[in-house]
KOLGU-811244 format. One record per residue (C-alpha): x, y, z; residue number from 1. Coordinates in steps of 0.1 Angstrom, whole numbers. Example, Ala and Ser with C-alpha at 12.3 -4.5 7.8 and 13.67 -1.06 7.14 Angstrom:
# residues 2
<atom><u>123</u><v>-45</v><w>78</w><num>1</num></atom>
<atom><u>137</u><v>-11</v><w>71</w><num>2</num></atom>
This chain:
# residues 309
<atom><u>284</u><v>-776</v><w>519</w><num>1</num></atom>
<atom><u>317</u><v>-760</v><w>541</w><num>2</num></atom>
<atom><u>328</u><v>-788</v><w>568</w><num>3</num></atom>
<atom><u>329</u><v>-771</v><w>604</w><num>4</num></atom>
<atom><u>359</u><v>-761</v><w>623</w><num>5</num></atom>
<atom><u>360</u><v>-782</v><w>661</w><num>6</num></atom>
<atom><u>390</u><v>-759</v><w>663</w><num>7</num></atom>
<atom><u>395</u><v>-723</v><w>678</w><num>8</num></atom>
<atom><u>412</u><v>-718</v><w>650</w><num>9</num></atom>
<atom><u>408</u><v>-706</v><w>617</w><num>10</num></atom>
<atom><u>431</u><v>-718</v><w>588</w><num>11</num></atom>
<atom><u>425</u><v>-691</v><w>569</w><num>12</num></atom>
<atom><u>443</u><v>-670</v><w>598</w><num>13</num></atom>
<atom><u>478</u><v>-688</v><w>588</w><num>14</num></atom>
<atom><u>474</u><v>-674</v><w>549</w><num>15</num></atom>
<atom><u>487</u><v>-643</v><w>552</w><num>16</num></atom>
<atom><u>523</u><v>-640</v><w>540</w><num>17</num></atom>
<atom><u>553</u><v>-637</v><w>566</w><num>18</num></atom>
<atom><u>572</u><v>-608</v><w>557</w><num>19</num></atom>
<atom><u>609</u><v>-614</v><w>537</w><num>20</num></atom>
<atom><u>627</u><v>-600</v><w>564</w><num>21</num></atom>
<atom><u>658</u><v>-626</v><w>558</w><num>22</num></atom>
<atom><u>687</u><v>-602</v><w>548</w><num>23</num></atom>
<atom><u>705</u><v>-620</v><w>513</w><num>24</num></atom>
<atom><u>739</u><v>-617</v><w>528</w><num>25</num></atom>
<atom><u>728</u><v>-643</v><w>558</w><num>26</num></atom>
<atom><u>716</u><v>-670</v><w>533</w><num>27</num></atom>
<atom><u>746</u><v>-698</v><w>536</w><num>28</num></atom>
<atom><u>748</u><v>-726</v><w>514</w><num>29</num></atom>
<atom><u>721</u><v>-754</v><w>518</w><num>30</num></atom>
<atom><u>717</u><v>-790</v><w>512</w><num>31</num></atom>
<atom><u>694</u><v>-795</v><w>492</w><num>32</num></atom>
<atom><u>672</u><v>-830</v><w>487</w><num>33</num></atom>
<atom><u>641</u><v>-844</v><w>465</w><num>34</num></atom>
<atom><u>615</u><v>-847</v><w>495</w><num>35</num></atom>
<atom><u>613</u><v>-844</v><w>534</w><num>36</num></atom>
<atom><u>591</u><v>-864</v><w>552</w><num>37</num></atom>
<atom><u>579</u><v>-852</v><w>587</w><num>38</num></atom>
<atom><u>555</u><v>-857</v><w>613</w><num>39</num></atom>
<atom><u>544</u><v>-859</v><w>646</w><num>40</num></atom>
<atom><u>549</u><v>-819</v><w>652</w><num>41</num></atom>
<atom><u>524</u><v>-820</v><w>675</w><num>42</num></atom>
<atom><u>520</u><v>-777</v><w>667</w><num>43</num></atom>
<atom><u>499</u><v>-766</v><w>699</w><num>44</num></atom>
<atom><u>512</u><v>-783</v><w>726</w><num>45</num></atom>
<atom><u>541</u><v>-772</v><w>749</w><num>46</num></atom>
<atom><u>561</u><v>-802</v><w>736</w><num>47</num></atom>
<atom><u>566</u><v>-792</v><w>704</w><num>48</num></atom>
<atom><u>600</u><v>-784</v><w>699</w><num>49</num></atom>
<atom><u>592</u><v>-753</v><w>668</w><num>50</num></atom>
<atom><u>624</u><v>-742</v><w>675</w><num>51</num></atom>
<atom><u>644</u><v>-767</v><w>663</w><num>52</num></atom>
<atom><u>623</u><v>-775</v><w>631</w><num>53</num></atom>
<atom><u>623</u><v>-743</v><w>621</w><num>54</num></atom>
<atom><u>658</u><v>-744</v><w>619</w><num>55</num></atom>
<atom><u>657</u><v>-778</v><w>604</w><num>56</num></atom>
<atom><u>634</u><v>-761</v><w>579</w><num>57</num></atom>
<atom><u>662</u><v>-733</v><w>573</w><num>58</num></atom>
<atom><u>688</u><v>-750</v><w>570</w><num>59</num></atom>
<atom><u>674</u><v>-783</v><w>540</w><num>60</num></atom>
<atom><u>655</u><v>-771</v><w>513</w><num>61</num></atom>
<atom><u>639</u><v>-797</v><w>489</w><num>62</num></atom>
<atom><u>612</u><v>-800</v><w>457</w><num>63</num></atom>
<atom><u>582</u><v>-819</v><w>480</w><num>64</num></atom>
<atom><u>577</u><v>-816</v><w>515</w><num>65</num></atom>
<atom><u>552</u><v>-844</v><w>526</w><num>66</num></atom>
<atom><u>534</u><v>-835</v><w>563</w><num>67</num></atom>
<atom><u>529</u><v>-870</v><w>572</w><num>68</num></atom>
<atom><u>504</u><v>-866</v><w>602</w><num>69</num></atom>
<atom><u>495</u><v>-848</v><w>636</w><num>70</num></atom>
<atom><u>511</u><v>-814</v><w>627</w><num>71</num></atom>
<atom><u>484</u><v>-803</v><w>648</w><num>72</num></atom>
<atom><u>473</u><v>-813</v><w>679</w><num>73</num></atom>
<atom><u>438</u><v>-809</v><w>678</w><num>74</num></atom>
<atom><u>436</u><v>-833</v><w>707</w><num>75</num></atom>
<atom><u>455</u><v>-812</v><w>735</w><num>76</num></atom>
<atom><u>439</u><v>-778</v><w>721</w><num>77</num></atom>
<atom><u>403</u><v>-790</v><w>728</w><num>78</num></atom>
<atom><u>417</u><v>-790</v><w>765</w><num>79</num></atom>
<atom><u>438</u><v>-763</v><w>769</w><num>80</num></atom>
<atom><u>451</u><v>-735</v><w>743</w><num>81</num></atom>
<atom><u>489</u><v>-735</v><w>737</w><num>82</num></atom>
<atom><u>498</u><v>-716</v><w>707</w><num>83</num></atom>
<atom><u>531</u><v>-699</v><w>708</w><num>84</num></atom>
<atom><u>547</u><v>-673</v><w>681</w><num>85</num></atom>
<atom><u>568</u><v>-703</v><w>667</w><num>86</num></atom>
<atom><u>542</u><v>-726</v><w>659</w><num>87</num></atom>
<atom><u>527</u><v>-699</v><w>642</w><num>88</num></atom>
<atom><u>558</u><v>-691</v><w>625</w><num>89</num></atom>
<atom><u>561</u><v>-732</v><w>616</w><num>90</num></atom>
<atom><u>529</u><v>-723</v><w>595</w><num>91</num></atom>
<atom><u>541</u><v>-697</v><w>579</w><num>92</num></atom>
<atom><u>570</u><v>-710</v><w>571</w><num>93</num></atom>
<atom><u>555</u><v>-741</v><w>552</w><num>94</num></atom>
<atom><u>531</u><v>-716</v><w>532</w><num>95</num></atom>
<atom><u>564</u><v>-700</v><w>520</w><num>96</num></atom>
<atom><u>575</u><v>-728</v><w>512</w><num>97</num></atom>
<atom><u>547</u><v>-734</v><w>489</w><num>98</num></atom>
<atom><u>556</u><v>-702</v><w>471</w><num>99</num></atom>
<atom><u>589</u><v>-710</v><w>464</w><num>100</num></atom>
<atom><u>575</u><v>-738</v><w>445</w><num>101</num></atom>
<atom><u>579</u><v>-767</v><w>466</w><num>102</num></atom>
<atom><u>549</u><v>-792</v><w>467</w><num>103</num></atom>
<atom><u>537</u><v>-800</v><w>502</w><num>104</num></atom>
<atom><u>512</u><v>-824</v><w>511</w><num>105</num></atom>
<atom><u>492</u><v>-832</v><w>544</w><num>106</num></atom>
<atom><u>481</u><v>-863</v><w>556</w><num>107</num></atom>
<atom><u>464</u><v>-858</v><w>586</w><num>108</num></atom>
<atom><u>464</u><v>-885</v><w>615</w><num>109</num></atom>
<atom><u>448</u><v>-887</v><w>647</w><num>110</num></atom>
<atom><u>458</u><v>-862</v><w>666</w><num>111</num></atom>
<atom><u>448</u><v>-837</v><w>641</w><num>112</num></atom>
<atom><u>417</u><v>-858</v><w>629</w><num>113</num></atom>
<atom><u>401</u><v>-828</v><w>625</w><num>114</num></atom>
<atom><u>416</u><v>-817</v><w>590</w><num>115</num></atom>
<atom><u>403</u><v>-853</v><w>577</w><num>116</num></atom>
<atom><u>367</u><v>-836</v><w>568</w><num>117</num></atom>
<atom><u>392</u><v>-812</v><w>548</w><num>118</num></atom>
<atom><u>404</u><v>-840</v><w>526</w><num>119</num></atom>
<atom><u>410</u><v>-835</v><w>481</w><num>120</num></atom>
<atom><u>410</u><v>-796</v><w>495</w><num>121</num></atom>
<atom><u>437</u><v>-773</v><w>493</w><num>122</num></atom>
<atom><u>448</u><v>-747</v><w>517</w><num>123</num></atom>
<atom><u>473</u><v>-722</v><w>507</w><num>124</num></atom>
<atom><u>489</u><v>-748</v><w>480</w><num>125</num></atom>
<atom><u>491</u><v>-775</v><w>507</w><num>126</num></atom>
<atom><u>472</u><v>-801</v><w>493</w><num>127</num></atom>
<atom><u>454</u><v>-827</v><w>517</w><num>128</num></atom>
<atom><u>447</u><v>-866</v><w>515</w><num>129</num></atom>
<atom><u>441</u><v>-890</v><w>534</w><num>130</num></atom>
<atom><u>471</u><v>-910</v><w>521</w><num>131</num></atom>
<atom><u>491</u><v>-915</v><w>490</w><num>132</num></atom>
<atom><u>518</u><v>-936</v><w>469</w><num>133</num></atom>
<atom><u>549</u><v>-919</v><w>467</w><num>134</num></atom>
<atom><u>575</u><v>-932</v><w>436</w><num>135</num></atom>
<atom><u>611</u><v>-927</v><w>444</w><num>136</num></atom>
<atom><u>637</u><v>-911</v><w>419</w><num>137</num></atom>
<atom><u>644</u><v>-945</v><w>415</w><num>138</num></atom>
<atom><u>611</u><v>-959</v><w>407</w><num>139</num></atom>
<atom><u>607</u><v>-977</v><w>444</w><num>140</num></atom>
<atom><u>569</u><v>-970</v><w>453</w><num>141</num></atom>
<atom><u>561</u><v>-960</v><w>491</w><num>142</num></atom>
<atom><u>527</u><v>-956</v><w>505</w><num>143</num></atom>
<atom><u>526</u><v>-930</v><w>527</w><num>144</num></atom>
<atom><u>500</u><v>-928</v><w>557</w><num>145</num></atom>
<atom><u>503</u><v>-919</v><w>593</w><num>146</num></atom>
<atom><u>495</u><v>-951</v><w>607</w><num>147</num></atom>
<atom><u>470</u><v>-943</v><w>636</w><num>148</num></atom>
<atom><u>445</u><v>-969</v><w>610</w><num>149</num></atom>
<atom><u>468</u><v>-997</v><w>624</w><num>150</num></atom>
<atom><u>468</u><v>-989</v><w>666</w><num>151</num></atom>
<atom><u>448</u><v>-1010</v><w>683</w><num>152</num></atom>
<atom><u>444</u><v>-988</v><w>711</w><num>153</num></atom>
<atom><u>432</u><v>-957</v><w>686</w><num>154</num></atom>
<atom><u>404</u><v>-976</v><w>667</w><num>155</num></atom>
<atom><u>390</u><v>-996</v><w>698</w><num>156</num></atom>
<atom><u>394</u><v>-981</v><w>730</w><num>157</num></atom>
<atom><u>395</u><v>-944</v><w>722</w><num>158</num></atom>
<atom><u>394</u><v>-933</v><w>756</w><num>159</num></atom>
<atom><u>427</u><v>-957</v><w>767</w><num>160</num></atom>
<atom><u>441</u><v>-937</v><w>743</w><num>161</num></atom>
<atom><u>430</u><v>-903</v><w>759</w><num>162</num></atom>
<atom><u>440</u><v>-914</v><w>789</w><num>163</num></atom>
<atom><u>478</u><v>-925</v><w>780</w><num>164</num></atom>
<atom><u>481</u><v>-887</v><w>761</w><num>165</num></atom>
<atom><u>478</u><v>-876</v><w>797</w><num>166</num></atom>
<atom><u>504</u><v>-896</v><w>809</w><num>167</num></atom>
<atom><u>521</u><v>-890</v><w>781</w><num>168</num></atom>
<atom><u>526</u><v>-851</v><w>781</w><num>169</num></atom>
<atom><u>533</u><v>-855</v><w>822</w><num>170</num></atom>
<atom><u>564</u><v>-875</v><w>809</w><num>171</num></atom>
<atom><u>571</u><v>-847</v><w>782</w><num>172</num></atom>
<atom><u>566</u><v>-821</v><w>812</w><num>173</num></atom>
<atom><u>596</u><v>-840</v><w>835</w><num>174</num></atom>
<atom><u>619</u><v>-838</v><w>802</w><num>175</num></atom>
<atom><u>614</u><v>-807</v><w>797</w><num>176</num></atom>
<atom><u>628</u><v>-798</v><w>831</w><num>177</num></atom>
<atom><u>652</u><v>-824</v><w>825</w><num>178</num></atom>
<atom><u>661</u><v>-809</v><w>791</w><num>179</num></atom>
<atom><u>665</u><v>-777</v><w>805</w><num>180</num></atom>
<atom><u>689</u><v>-786</v><w>835</w><num>181</num></atom>
<atom><u>713</u><v>-804</v><w>813</w><num>182</num></atom>
<atom><u>715</u><v>-774</v><w>788</w><num>183</num></atom>
<atom><u>725</u><v>-755</v><w>820</w><num>184</num></atom>
<atom><u>748</u><v>-777</v><w>822</w><num>185</num></atom>
<atom><u>764</u><v>-781</v><w>787</w><num>186</num></atom>
<atom><u>752</u><v>-815</v><w>780</w><num>187</num></atom>
<atom><u>734</u><v>-827</v><w>746</w><num>188</num></atom>
<atom><u>696</u><v>-828</v><w>738</w><num>189</num></atom>
<atom><u>685</u><v>-866</v><w>755</w><num>190</num></atom>
<atom><u>646</u><v>-878</v><w>753</w><num>191</num></atom>
<atom><u>632</u><v>-892</v><w>788</w><num>192</num></atom>
<atom><u>604</u><v>-901</v><w>775</w><num>193</num></atom>
<atom><u>618</u><v>-919</v><w>746</w><num>194</num></atom>
<atom><u>645</u><v>-933</v><w>768</w><num>195</num></atom>
<atom><u>616</u><v>-951</v><w>790</w><num>196</num></atom>
<atom><u>594</u><v>-965</v><w>756</w><num>197</num></atom>
<atom><u>627</u><v>-985</v><w>746</w><num>198</num></atom>
<atom><u>629</u><v>-997</v><w>784</w><num>199</num></atom>
<atom><u>600</u><v>-1011</v><w>788</w><num>200</num></atom>
<atom><u>589</u><v>-1046</v><w>771</w><num>201</num></atom>
<atom><u>550</u><v>-1038</v><w>762</w><num>202</num></atom>
<atom><u>562</u><v>-1003</v><w>745</w><num>203</num></atom>
<atom><u>590</u><v>-1023</v><w>727</w><num>204</num></atom>
<atom><u>559</u><v>-1055</v><w>717</w><num>205</num></atom>
<atom><u>539</u><v>-1025</v><w>702</w><num>206</num></atom>
<atom><u>563</u><v>-1009</v><w>682</w><num>207</num></atom>
<atom><u>572</u><v>-1041</v><w>667</w><num>208</num></atom>
<atom><u>538</u><v>-1053</v><w>661</w><num>209</num></atom>
<atom><u>532</u><v>-1021</v><w>646</w><num>210</num></atom>
<atom><u>558</u><v>-1018</v><w>620</w><num>211</num></atom>
<atom><u>550</u><v>-1052</v><w>609</w><num>212</num></atom>
<atom><u>514</u><v>-1043</v><w>608</w><num>213</num></atom>
<atom><u>520</u><v>-1016</v><w>583</w><num>214</num></atom>
<atom><u>545</u><v>-1034</v><w>560</w><num>215</num></atom>
<atom><u>524</u><v>-1061</v><w>557</w><num>216</num></atom>
<atom><u>496</u><v>-1041</v><w>539</w><num>217</num></atom>
<atom><u>521</u><v>-1020</v><w>520</w><num>218</num></atom>
<atom><u>528</u><v>-1060</v><w>510</w><num>219</num></atom>
<atom><u>495</u><v>-1064</v><w>501</w><num>220</num></atom>
<atom><u>490</u><v>-1034</v><w>482</w><num>221</num></atom>
<atom><u>517</u><v>-1043</v><w>461</w><num>222</num></atom>
<atom><u>543</u><v>-1012</v><w>469</w><num>223</num></atom>
<atom><u>577</u><v>-1015</v><w>478</w><num>224</num></atom>
<atom><u>580</u><v>-997</v><w>513</w><num>225</num></atom>
<atom><u>562</u><v>-976</v><w>533</w><num>226</num></atom>
<atom><u>571</u><v>-944</v><w>549</w><num>227</num></atom>
<atom><u>546</u><v>-929</v><w>581</w><num>228</num></atom>
<atom><u>549</u><v>-919</v><w>615</w><num>229</num></atom>
<atom><u>524</u><v>-920</v><w>645</w><num>230</num></atom>
<atom><u>546</u><v>-938</v><w>672</w><num>231</num></atom>
<atom><u>575</u><v>-914</v><w>676</w><num>232</num></atom>
<atom><u>601</u><v>-937</v><w>669</w><num>233</num></atom>
<atom><u>621</u><v>-931</v><w>638</w><num>234</num></atom>
<atom><u>636</u><v>-963</v><w>621</w><num>235</num></atom>
<atom><u>645</u><v>-971</v><w>584</w><num>236</num></atom>
<atom><u>646</u><v>-1013</v><w>581</w><num>237</num></atom>
<atom><u>638</u><v>-1041</v><w>559</w><num>238</num></atom>
<atom><u>611</u><v>-1060</v><w>574</w><num>239</num></atom>
<atom><u>604</u><v>-1092</v><w>551</w><num>240</num></atom>
<atom><u>615</u><v>-1074</v><w>518</w><num>241</num></atom>
<atom><u>595</u><v>-1041</v><w>525</w><num>242</num></atom>
<atom><u>612</u><v>-1009</v><w>532</w><num>243</num></atom>
<atom><u>600</u><v>-996</v><w>566</w><num>244</num></atom>
<atom><u>606</u><v>-958</v><w>570</w><num>245</num></atom>
<atom><u>593</u><v>-940</v><w>602</w><num>246</num></atom>
<atom><u>603</u><v>-903</v><w>602</w><num>247</num></atom>
<atom><u>602</u><v>-899</v><w>639</w><num>248</num></atom>
<atom><u>585</u><v>-868</v><w>656</w><num>249</num></atom>
<atom><u>597</u><v>-833</v><w>663</w><num>250</num></atom>
<atom><u>587</u><v>-836</v><w>707</w><num>251</num></atom>
<atom><u>611</u><v>-866</v><w>711</w><num>252</num></atom>
<atom><u>633</u><v>-875</v><w>685</w><num>253</num></atom>
<atom><u>637</u><v>-848</v><w>667</w><num>254</num></atom>
<atom><u>642</u><v>-864</v><w>631</w><num>255</num></atom>
<atom><u>633</u><v>-863</v><w>598</w><num>256</num></atom>
<atom><u>633</u><v>-887</v><w>568</w><num>257</num></atom>
<atom><u>646</u><v>-872</v><w>533</w><num>258</num></atom>
<atom><u>650</u><v>-889</v><w>498</w><num>259</num></atom>
<atom><u>682</u><v>-879</v><w>480</w><num>260</num></atom>
<atom><u>684</u><v>-872</v><w>441</w><num>261</num></atom>
<atom><u>696</u><v>-909</v><w>434</w><num>262</num></atom>
<atom><u>666</u><v>-924</v><w>456</w><num>263</num></atom>
<atom><u>684</u><v>-932</v><w>488</w><num>264</num></atom>
<atom><u>662</u><v>-925</v><w>519</w><num>265</num></atom>
<atom><u>678</u><v>-915</v><w>553</w><num>266</num></atom>
<atom><u>667</u><v>-901</v><w>586</w><num>267</num></atom>
<atom><u>678</u><v>-871</v><w>598</w><num>268</num></atom>
<atom><u>684</u><v>-866</v><w>636</w><num>269</num></atom>
<atom><u>687</u><v>-830</v><w>637</w><num>270</num></atom>
<atom><u>702</u><v>-825</v><w>672</w><num>271</num></atom>
<atom><u>731</u><v>-839</v><w>662</w><num>272</num></atom>
<atom><u>731</u><v>-828</v><w>624</w><num>273</num></atom>
<atom><u>729</u><v>-792</v><w>633</w><num>274</num></atom>
<atom><u>760</u><v>-794</v><w>659</w><num>275</num></atom>
<atom><u>783</u><v>-812</v><w>626</w><num>276</num></atom>
<atom><u>774</u><v>-786</v><w>603</w><num>277</num></atom>
<atom><u>779</u><v>-759</v><w>628</w><num>278</num></atom>
<atom><u>814</u><v>-778</v><w>635</w><num>279</num></atom>
<atom><u>820</u><v>-781</v><w>596</w><num>280</num></atom>
<atom><u>810</u><v>-743</v><w>592</w><num>281</num></atom>
<atom><u>839</u><v>-732</v><w>623</w><num>282</num></atom>
<atom><u>866</u><v>-753</v><w>603</w><num>283</num></atom>
<atom><u>853</u><v>-738</v><w>573</w><num>284</num></atom>
<atom><u>854</u><v>-700</v><w>586</w><num>285</num></atom>
<atom><u>887</u><v>-708</v><w>603</w><num>286</num></atom>
<atom><u>908</u><v>-724</v><w>577</w><num>287</num></atom>
<atom><u>895</u><v>-695</v><w>555</w><num>288</num></atom>
<atom><u>881</u><v>-721</v><w>526</w><num>289</num></atom>
<atom><u>854</u><v>-720</v><w>503</w><num>290</num></atom>
<atom><u>825</u><v>-743</v><w>516</w><num>291</num></atom>
<atom><u>815</u><v>-769</v><w>494</w><num>292</num></atom>
<atom><u>785</u><v>-770</v><w>476</w><num>293</num></atom>
<atom><u>771</u><v>-801</v><w>494</w><num>294</num></atom>
<atom><u>784</u><v>-790</v><w>532</w><num>295</num></atom>
<atom><u>759</u><v>-759</v><w>545</w><num>296</num></atom>
<atom><u>768</u><v>-735</v><w>571</w><num>297</num></atom>
<atom><u>743</u><v>-729</v><w>599</w><num>298</num></atom>
<atom><u>758</u><v>-698</v><w>612</w><num>299</num></atom>
<atom><u>741</u><v>-683</v><w>640</w><num>300</num></atom>
<atom><u>714</u><v>-656</v><w>628</w><num>301</num></atom>
<atom><u>687</u><v>-638</v><w>649</w><num>302</num></atom>
<atom><u>661</u><v>-655</v><w>663</w><num>303</num></atom>
<atom><u>633</u><v>-631</v><w>645</w><num>304</num></atom>
<atom><u>655</u><v>-638</v><w>612</w><num>305</num></atom>
<atom><u>656</u><v>-674</v><w>619</w><num>306</num></atom>
<atom><u>617</u><v>-681</v><w>620</w><num>307</num></atom>
<atom><u>608</u><v>-665</v><w>590</w><num>308</num></atom>
<atom><u>637</u><v>-673</v><w>569</w><num>309</num></atom>
């Protein structure tokens, strides 16, 4: 029996190919990595930074792409429908990656738990799994999981998680007003909600206990590391010999985890990286030099082309 879909959204609506509208002459050199890990996009919410994610995906190419949970925010969509064109463009972008030969794996989280009824299925070539053991280029093995199973609030008091989610949305709304003001003043992106979480001792203790719990489970499974999301706190650090990697989110930190071809793991902080790449591109154009293969340019292109590239 085909599982029912609790959301007013049909995944098949996204399976139509996006038009190939990008002029080849506008293409710039792009950094290529072996694998990209992103999570907590929260499509369907006003706080989702879809345009920033599209810009990142346009610049960074990879052989594999792992979506580590909370890609679509079913909790928010059940309360209030919010789905602008940029959110649809993200889906189209992911599907186009598949058509270009990129392996895309989707691991649902708690906000998109509706997708867990589709485990083992494939939509537009995107595989849906609950978790996976990932082998890096250097032979290290990582447990890839969203991480909500290690959140006591989610598991034991889900009603409290819903309350916290509403308060979180309020903080993000305030953050959007501040971000708009900072942009008008020419100041860089800054997250109020992320700042508050770092300053509140309870939140810091929660993050620390979550990290240790996930790392210890990876150890119990005989693996060398773990890659997860869920807590919107991007970090790579060693926890008692286990490499803990959290790829962050695309609501507050705007980060992604990438694996290079030598097996090195790196966090990409997109707002800062984008500015650095633009400066490099500007210097290259001004000096009339040929840009090295490893240094991408992020020349400005039309927003429509950017979304569909």
